[in-house]
Backbone as ProteinMPNN parsed JSONL, in Angstrom:
{"seq_chain_A": "XXXXXXXXXXXXXXXXXXXXXXXXXXXXXXXXXXXXXXXXXXXXXXXXXXXXXXXXXXXXXXXXXXXXXXXXXXXXXXXXXXXXXXXXXXXXXXXXXXXXXXXXXXXXXXXXXXXXXXXXXXXXXXXXXXXXXXXXXXXX", "coords_chain_A": {"N_chain_A": [[-52.191, -13.91, 12.332], [-50.222, -10.973, 14.355], [-46.779, -10.419, 14.501], [-46.204, -9.178, 17.771], [-48.451, -10.203, 18.579], [-47.959, -12.935, 18.471], [-46.62, -13.707, 19.519], [-46.484, -11.758, 22.629], [-48.674, -14.04, 23.895], [-47.072, -15.334, 24.926], [-46.86, -14.705, 27.305], [-44.487, -14.108, 28.428], [-41.462, -12.92, 31.077], [-40.559, -10.281, 30.425], [-36.638, -9.175, 30.149], [-35.794, -11.779, 30.929], [-36.093, -13.207, 28.581], [-35.565, -13.242, 25.105], [-36.017, -11.844, 21.316], [-35.061, -14.124, 18.334], [-33.649, -14.093, 15.093], [-35.722, -14.031, 12.507], [-37.758, -12.311, 12.844], [-37.029, -9.872, 13.076], [-36.932, -9.468, 10.993], [-40.309, -9.313, 10.558], [-41.233, -7.966, 12.302], [-40.485, -5.205, 11.099], [-41.918, -5.225, 8.277], [-40.507, -7.207, 6.051], [-40.898, -9.491, 5.795], [-43.236, -11.936, 6.581], [-42.169, -13.609, 9.778], [-41.693, -17.339, 9.631], [-41.324, -18.879, 12.125], [-41.321, -18.815, 15.687], [-38.351, -17.511, 17.175], [-36.635, -17.773, 20.081], [-34.504, -17.001, 22.449], [-33.407, -18.32, 26.176], [-33.577, -17.278, 29.727], [-31.85, -19.367, 31.672], [-33.883, -19.846, 33.896], [-35.522, -19.323, 33.429], [-36.194, -21.021, 30.603], [-36.294, -23.84, 32.667], [-38.914, -23.064, 33.869], [-40.659, -23.344, 31.699], [-40.282, -25.444, 30.93], [-40.922, -27.446, 32.738], [-44.305, -25.808, 32.971], [-44.644, -27.564, 30.695], [-44.146, -27.557, 28.177], [-42.865, -28.503, 25.499], [-40.072, -30.632, 25.079], [-36.807, -31.236, 22.666], [-34.711, -32.244, 20.734], [-32.277, -29.999, 19.544], [-29.947, -29.753, 16.739], [-28.571, -31.095, 18.258], [-28.904, -29.818, 20.59], [-30.81, -29.035, 23.698], [-34.268, -28.01, 23.204], [-37.094, -25.869, 23.697], [-40.659, -26.227, 22.515], [-43.694, -24.464, 21.211], [-46.753, -23.912, 20.119], [-45.662, -22.282, 17.9], [-43.509, -21.417, 19.035], [-39.762, -21.843, 19.548], [-37.807, -22.544, 21.626], [-34.613, -21.461, 22.788], [-32.122, -22.322, 25.842], [-28.856, -21.21, 27.202], [-25.748, -22.033, 25.744], [-22.961, -23.876, 25.145], [-21.11, -23.843, 22.61], [-21.836, -23.82, 18.68], [-24.46, -24.113, 17.078], [-24.995, -24.352, 14.793], [-22.746, -22.755, 11.59], [-20.496, -20.515, 12.91], [-21.25, -19.065, 14.754], [-21.545, -18.19, 18.4], [-22.503, -16.948, 20.9], [-22.773, -14.872, 24.004], [-26.045, -15.495, 25.895], [-26.958, -14.83, 27.396], [-25.551, -12.309, 27.675], [-27.323, -11.816, 25.256], [-30.195, -11.286, 25.674], [-29.543, -9.233, 27.884], [-28.705, -7.142, 26.53], [-30.473, -6.804, 24.323], [-33.687, -4.977, 21.995], [-36.447, -3.654, 22.654], [-39.054, -3.612, 21.441], [-42.428, -2.427, 20.927], [-43.084, -3.041, 24.209], [-40.957, -5.773, 23.96], [-38.62, -7.675, 23.52], [-36.005, -7.433, 22.13], [-33.472, -9.646, 19.883], [-30.768, -7.784, 19.461], [-29.708, -6.239, 15.91], [-27.795, -6.489, 14.874], [-26.32, -8.397, 15.699], [-28.997, -10.778, 14.737], [-27.664, -10.32, 11.881], [-24.974, -11.454, 11.882], [-25.185, -13.593, 12.988], [-26.47, -15.228, 10.827], [-24.986, -14.614, 9.081], [-23.096, -16.156, 9.575], [-24.438, -18.585, 9.512], [-24.809, -18.794, 6.775], [-26.956, -19.78, 5.042], [-28.698, -20.657, 1.704], [-31.584, -18.657, 2.757], [-30.776, -16.927, 4.561], [-28.51, -15.457, 3.207], [-30.268, -13.806, 2.22], [-32.238, -12.636, 4.036], [-29.883, -11.858, 4.8], [-29.417, -8.928, 3.247], [-31.895, -8.035, 2.824], [-32.359, -6.998, 5.928], [-30.095, -5.079, 5.825], [-30.087, -3.544, 3.833], [-32.888, -2.236, 4.51], [-31.744, -1.339, 7.495], [-29.868, 0.98, 6.465], [-32.176, 2.248, 4.469], [-33.475, 3.54, 6.308], [-31.612, 4.491, 7.971], [-30.898, 6.688, 6.237], [-32.797, 8.057, 5.544], [-33.498, 9.073, 8.013], [-31.5, 11.067, 8.602], [-32.188, 12.888, 6.697]], "CA_chain_A": [[-51.998, -13.049, 13.222], [-49.222, -10.281, 13.631], [-46.148, -10.759, 15.185], [-46.293, -8.774, 18.71], [-50.101, -10.459, 19.584], [-47.465, -14.548, 18.814], [-45.263, -13.756, 21.315], [-47.746, -12.049, 23.741], [-49.846, -14.957, 24.528], [-46.495, -16.744, 25.527], [-46.406, -14.012, 28.415], [-42.716, -14.233, 29.181], [-40.454, -11.734, 31.556], [-39.516, -9.15, 29.821], [-35.217, -9.481, 30.913], [-35.074, -13.472, 30.743], [-36.181, -13.106, 27.021], [-35.7, -11.858, 23.998], [-37.121, -12.762, 20.673], [-34.439, -14.053, 17.601], [-33.879, -14.095, 14.152], [-36.213, -13.526, 11.33], [-38.634, -12.027, 13.822], [-37.056, -8.749, 12.955], [-37.999, -8.835, 9.83], [-41.583, -9.599, 10.231], [-41.202, -6.783, 12.694], [-40.053, -4.867, 9.98], [-43.024, -5.637, 7.64], [-39.955, -7.343, 5.009], [-41.609, -10.689, 5.743], [-43.666, -13.378, 7.691], [-42.052, -15.003, 10.44], [-41.904, -18.55, 10.198], [-41.524, -19.762, 13.769], [-39.775, -18.15, 16.41], [-37.009, -18.3, 18.201], [-36.255, -17.454, 21.351], [-33.34, -16.99, 24.064], [-33.996, -17.499, 27.638], [-32.26, -17.932, 31.078], [-31.8, -20.557, 32.901], [-34.776, -20.166, 35.39], [-37.622, -19.665, 32.244], [-35.841, -22.974, 30.548], [-36.457, -24.526, 33.729], [-39.943, -22.642, 34.696], [-41.71, -23.243, 30.342], [-40.53, -26.905, 30.58], [-41.931, -27.977, 34.056], [-45.814, -26.016, 31.97], [-45.296, -28.666, 30.014], [-43.509, -27.034, 26.708], [-42.63, -30.069, 24.904], [-38.604, -30.726, 24.555], [-36.733, -32.519, 21.661], [-33.415, -31.542, 20.245], [-32.355, -29.158, 17.925], [-28.526, -29.938, 16.128], [-27.648, -31.876, 19.824], [-29.188, -28.888, 21.917], [-32.369, -29.409, 23.872], [-34.925, -26.792, 22.795], [-39.042, -26.391, 24.53], [-41.913, -25.561, 21.471], [-45.197, -24.58, 21.719], [-47.191, -23.577, 18.541], [-44.91, -21.829, 16.232], [-42.285, -21.589, 19.564], [-38.886, -22.448, 19.596], [-36.652, -21.417, 22.946], [-33.435, -22.288, 23.883], [-31.032, -21.538, 26.097], [-27.612, -21.361, 26.982], [-25.101, -23.649, 24.45], [-21.044, -23.759, 25.08], [-21.081, -24.306, 20.817], [-22.469, -22.878, 17.647], [-25.956, -24.859, 16.524], [-24.313, -24.005, 12.809], [-21.992, -21.95, 11.287], [-19.601, -20.118, 14.067], [-21.513, -18.117, 15.575], [-22.089, -19.303, 19.478], [-22.586, -15.795, 21.398], [-23.161, -14.957, 25.213], [-27.098, -15.77, 25.453], [-26.755, -14.043, 28.421], [-25.524, -10.61, 27.526], [-28.045, -11.072, 23.96], [-30.817, -10.78, 26.571], [-29.228, -7.879, 28.355], [-28.48, -6.064, 24.984], [-31.629, -6.713, 23.515], [-34.48, -3.723, 22.246], [-38.146, -3.534, 23.318], [-40.379, -2.843, 20.325], [-43.638, -2.496, 21.658], [-43.405, -4.028, 24.847], [-41.183, -6.903, 23.368], [-37.495, -7.063, 23.717], [-35.543, -8.137, 21.022], [-32.225, -9.787, 19.9], [-29.809, -6.341, 18.193], [-30.178, -6.496, 14.543], [-26.145, -6.524, 14.061], [-26.426, -10.041, 16.093], [-28.668, -11.563, 13.691], [-26.672, -10.642, 11.075], [-24.043, -12.022, 12.564], [-26.048, -15.137, 13.267], [-27.432, -15.119, 9.718], [-23.822, -15.086, 8.05], [-22.246, -18.131, 10.455], [-25.197, -20.259, 8.267], [-24.891, -18.628, 5.156], [-27.8, -20.492, 4.099], [-29.328, -19.176, 1.166], [-32.11, -17.803, 2.76], [-30.028, -16.336, 5.581], [-28.322, -13.986, 2.683], [-31.441, -13.455, 1.264], [-32.754, -11.778, 4.82], [-28.918, -10.371, 5.512], [-29.622, -7.901, 2.212], [-32.931, -7.347, 3.678], [-32.115, -6.858, 6.413], [-28.998, -4.046, 6.078], [-31.618, -2.429, 2.899], [-34.043, -1.477, 5.183], [-31.187, -0.088, 7.877], [-29.693, 1.232, 5.19], [-32.817, 3.747, 3.979], [-33.72, 4.744, 7.65], [-30.372, 5.525, 7.775], [-30.946, 7.997, 5.016], [-34.521, 8.47, 6.454], [-32.531, 9.955, 9.634], [-30.008, 11.867, 7.817], [-32.908, 13.865, 5.92]], "C_chain_A": [[-51.044, -12.697, 13.78], [-48.047, -10.473, 15.004], [-45.999, -10.577, 16.786], [-47.261, -9.584, 19.349], [-48.78, -12.375, 19.737], [-46.687, -14.502, 19.802], [-46.302, -12.923, 22.744], [-48.074, -12.735, 24.395], [-48.663, -15.891, 25.061], [-47.06, -16.145, 27.312], [-45.241, -14.167, 28.959], [-42.186, -12.971, 29.759], [-40.263, -11.17, 30.574], [-37.969, -9.076, 30.675], [-35.584, -11.242, 31.634], [-35.488, -13.737, 29.455], [-35.537, -12.452, 26.371], [-35.625, -12.983, 22.032], [-35.6, -13.017, 19.26], [-34.713, -13.839, 16.415], [-34.751, -14.221, 13.577], [-37.469, -12.328, 12.04], [-38.331, -10.539, 13.76], [-37.389, -8.127, 11.818], [-39.297, -8.218, 9.316], [-42.04, -8.373, 11.405], [-41.297, -5.029, 12.045], [-41.03, -4.347, 9.086], [-42.026, -6.427, 6.327], [-40.689, -9.46, 4.334], [-42.487, -11.289, 6.683], [-42.488, -13.784, 8.267], [-42.301, -16.253, 10.644], [-43.144, -18.937, 10.965], [-41.046, -18.681, 14.222], [-39.337, -18.28, 17.418], [-36.76, -17.253, 19.092], [-35.638, -17.557, 22.03], [-33.689, -17.235, 25.478], [-33.219, -17.621, 28.601], [-33.224, -19.276, 31.044], [-33.446, -21.237, 33.224], [-35.783, -20.168, 34.047], [-37.227, -21.523, 31.795], [-36.493, -23.564, 30.87], [-38.153, -24.526, 33.709], [-41.127, -22.923, 33.415], [-42.118, -25.241, 30.759], [-41.038, -27.792, 31.427], [-43.981, -27.119, 33.591], [-45.675, -26.66, 31.097], [-44.994, -27.616, 28.623], [-43.168, -28.216, 26.274], [-41.307, -29.938, 24.551], [-38.083, -31.525, 23.545], [-35.322, -31.404, 21.908], [-33.607, -31.122, 18.851], [-31.136, -28.906, 17.715], [-28.007, -29.815, 17.337], [-28.042, -30.542, 20.847], [-30.152, -28.987, 22.591], [-33.188, -27.751, 23.647], [-36.408, -27.538, 23.436], [-39.415, -25.998, 22.453], [-43.002, -26.179, 21.996], [-46.058, -24.084, 20.711], [-46.406, -23.441, 18.068], [-44.09, -20.973, 17.041], [-41.032, -22.004, 19.535], [-37.961, -21.93, 20.514], [-35.742, -22.434, 23.241], [-32.684, -21.477, 24.96], [-30.088, -21.57, 26.35], [-26.554, -21.937, 26.531], [-23.57, -22.823, 24.621], [-20.763, -24.156, 23.425], [-21.857, -23.641, 19.841], [-23.417, -23.844, 17.586], [-25.317, -24.911, 14.719], [-23.535, -22.825, 12.543], [-20.849, -22.128, 12.091], [-19.594, -19.094, 14.818], [-22.238, -19.084, 16.862], [-21.724, -17.517, 20.214], [-23.299, -16.253, 22.845], [-24.916, -14.94, 24.91], [-27.521, -14.813, 26.087], [-26.979, -12.572, 28.185], [-26.87, -10.571, 25.969], [-29.058, -10.194, 25.056], [-30.728, -9.754, 27.524], [-29.399, -6.309, 27.541], [-29.711, -5.375, 23.97], [-32.571, -5.582, 23.438], [-35.277, -4.574, 22.548], [-38.025, -2.928, 21.779], [-41.355, -2.892, 20.919], [-43.642, -3.765, 22.857], [-42.318, -5.781, 24.647], [-39.487, -6.757, 22.776], [-36.577, -8.357, 22.263], [-34.448, -7.852, 20.477], [-31.636, -8.778, 19.055], [-29.654, -7.285, 17.096], [-28.518, -6.561, 13.828], [-26.119, -8.279, 14.104], [-27.016, -10.567, 15.163], [-28.675, -11.244, 12.864], [-25.241, -11.366, 10.47], [-24.153, -13.406, 12.415], [-26.369, -15.456, 11.545], [-25.895, -15.359, 8.541], [-23.242, -15.84, 8.247], [-23.029, -18.508, 9.017], [-24.609, -20.25, 7.746], [-25.631, -19.706, 4.515], [-28.341, -20.045, 3.09], [-30.444, -18.586, 2.001], [-31.991, -17.291, 3.495], [-29.169, -15.174, 4.513], [-29.339, -13.811, 1.681], [-32.529, -12.205, 2.559], [-31.79, -11.229, 5.163], [-29.476, -9.367, 4.435], [-30.59, -7.551, 2.524], [-32.901, -6.835, 4.704], [-31.141, -5.673, 6.828], [-29.822, -2.99, 5.182], [-32.267, -1.702, 3.552], [-32.836, -1.012, 6.264], [-30.156, 1.243, 7.579], [-31.179, 2.223, 4.696], [-33.405, 3.877, 5.976], [-33.077, 5.098, 8.337], [-30.633, 7.149, 7.257], [-32.301, 8.083, 5.164], [-34.373, 9.731, 7.285], [-31.606, 10.892, 9.817], [-30.768, 13.149, 7.419], [-32.987, 15.65, 7.158]], "O_chain_A": [[-50.371, -13.679, 14.094], [-48.366, -10.624, 16.184], [-45.691, -11.617, 17.368], [-47.128, -9.789, 20.556], [-48.727, -12.953, 20.822], [-46.262, -15.235, 20.695], [-46.729, -13.586, 23.689], [-47.979, -12.496, 25.599], [-48.93, -16.987, 25.554], [-47.488, -16.854, 28.223], [-45.166, -14.387, 30.168], [-42.359, -11.937, 29.113], [-39.644, -11.768, 29.693], [-38.078, -8.916, 31.891], [-35.535, -11.553, 32.824], [-35.104, -14.865, 29.144], [-34.979, -11.39, 26.646], [-35.345, -14.143, 21.733], [-34.969, -11.965, 19.16], [-35.844, -13.409, 16.191], [-35.251, -15.092, 14.288], [-37.905, -11.492, 11.248], [-39.166, -9.8, 14.283], [-37.843, -7.019, 11.534], [-39.568, -7.374, 8.462], [-43.178, -7.91, 11.337], [-41.941, -4.052, 12.429], [-41.124, -3.123, 8.997], [-42.689, -6.371, 5.291], [-40.82, -10.147, 3.321], [-42.257, -10.921, 7.835], [-41.657, -14.311, 7.527], [-42.997, -16.581, 11.605], [-44.358, -19.142, 10.934], [-40.502, -17.769, 13.599], [-39.69, -18.934, 18.399], [-36.697, -16.052, 18.832], [-35.996, -18.492, 22.746], [-34.301, -16.325, 26.036], [-32.098, -18.087, 28.401], [-34.29, -19.806, 30.73], [-33.987, -22.322, 33.009], [-36.662, -21.001, 33.827], [-37.604, -22.61, 32.233], [-37.359, -24.074, 30.159], [-38.77, -25.583, 33.579], [-42.316, -22.824, 33.718], [-43.124, -25.945, 30.847], [-41.566, -28.833, 31.035], [-44.922, -27.849, 33.901], [-46.62, -26.569, 30.313], [-45.939, -26.934, 28.225], [-43.305, -29.082, 27.139], [-41.127, -29.113, 23.656], [-38.704, -32.566, 23.333], [-35.016, -30.462, 22.64], [-34.261, -31.372, 17.839], [-30.743, -27.899, 18.302], [-27.249, -28.915, 17.698], [-27.373, -30.381, 21.868], [-30.993, -29.118, 21.702], [-32.706, -26.648, 23.904], [-36.789, -28.695, 23.617], [-38.664, -25.666, 21.536], [-43.344, -27.197, 22.598], [-45.22, -23.236, 20.403], [-45.981, -24.456, 17.516], [-43.712, -19.922, 16.523], [-41.219, -23.218, 19.447], [-37.328, -20.912, 20.235], [-35.818, -23.586, 23.669], [-32.622, -20.248, 24.986], [-29.678, -22.339, 25.481], [-26.338, -22.79, 27.392], [-23.21, -21.678, 24.348], [-19.919, -25.046, 23.317], [-22.629, -22.789, 20.281], [-23.042, -24.754, 18.326], [-25.471, -25.708, 13.794], [-23.676, -21.866, 13.302], [-20.218, -23.179, 12.209], [-18.714, -18.422, 15.357], [-22.982, -20.06, 16.77], [-20.643, -16.995, 19.938], [-23.99, -17.248, 23.067], [-25.266, -14.45, 23.836], [-28.309, -13.979, 25.641], [-27.965, -11.853, 28.35], [-27.306, -9.472, 25.626], [-28.952, -8.997, 25.321], [-31.772, -9.341, 28.027], [-29.846, -5.178, 27.728], [-29.902, -4.345, 23.325], [-32.634, -4.934, 24.483], [-35.148, -5.788, 22.708], [-37.258, -2.148, 21.216], [-41.199, -3.698, 21.836], [-43.99, -4.934, 22.696], [-42.797, -6.823, 25.094], [-39.134, -5.993, 21.877], [-36.662, -9.507, 21.83], [-34.026, -6.706, 20.322], [-31.952, -8.83, 17.866], [-29.524, -8.509, 17.11], [-28.196, -6.651, 12.644], [-25.99, -9.114, 13.21], [-26.243, -11.056, 14.339], [-29.717, -11.583, 12.304], [-24.727, -11.653, 9.389], [-23.391, -14.19, 11.85], [-26.477, -16.683, 11.549], [-25.829, -16.058, 7.53], [-22.683, -16.46, 7.342], [-22.557, -18.67, 7.891], [-23.728, -21.104, 7.645], [-25.159, -20.438, 3.645], [-28.658, -18.864, 3.232], [-30.131, -17.395, 1.962], [-33.045, -16.712, 3.756], [-29.136, -14.017, 4.933], [-29.16, -13.695, 0.468], [-33.268, -11.291, 2.192], [-31.96, -10.186, 5.793], [-30.352, -8.75, 5.04], [-30.517, -6.329, 2.657], [-33.589, -5.817, 4.639], [-31.231, -5.229, 7.973], [-30.171, -1.88, 5.585], [-32.321, -0.499, 3.299], [-32.715, 0.181, 5.986], [-29.83, 2.175, 8.314], [-30.736, 3.368, 4.61], [-33.598, 5.037, 6.339], [-33.367, 5.848, 9.269], [-30.562, 8.27, 7.761], [-32.698, 8.316, 4.022], [-34.865, 10.86, 7.267], [-31.078, 11.378, 10.817], [-30.308, 14.268, 7.645], [-33.55, 16.664, 6.745]]}, "name": "protein", "num_of_chains": 1, "seq": "XXXXXXXXXXXXXXXXXXXXXXXXXXXXXXXXXXXXXXXXXXXXXXXXXXXXXXXXXXXXXXXXXXXXXXXXXXXXXXXXXXXXXXXXXXXXXXXXXXXXXXXXXXXXXXXXXXXXXXXXXXXXXXXXXXXXXXXXXXXX"}
């Protein structure tokens, strides 16, 4: 299923969430996102929880799951590495692509740099290559 359909099936309200992680790689055709990482407001988190999304712990934080989506909300410390942004600000600053809010690519790169896992290093290189080629195309 295309990335946009995978997200839209949850009918999440714009302004209360943003898609994070490798989803942008999928949007840009670099590689498929295995799962969807979604950050949400506290209110939306509680609503999804009341609608039966499965709650579990990930890296010491509560997370909701349904199908291939993982939803988290506010955090007061990094999940891994040193990256711990203001998640409400990430949602406010999200870039809308085909009606879906995505966390800005600069934030995705910053997160992946903090995690510094082998898959993150590969993703950073792919994202930077895509951005550089896009910039070159715009200057033509």
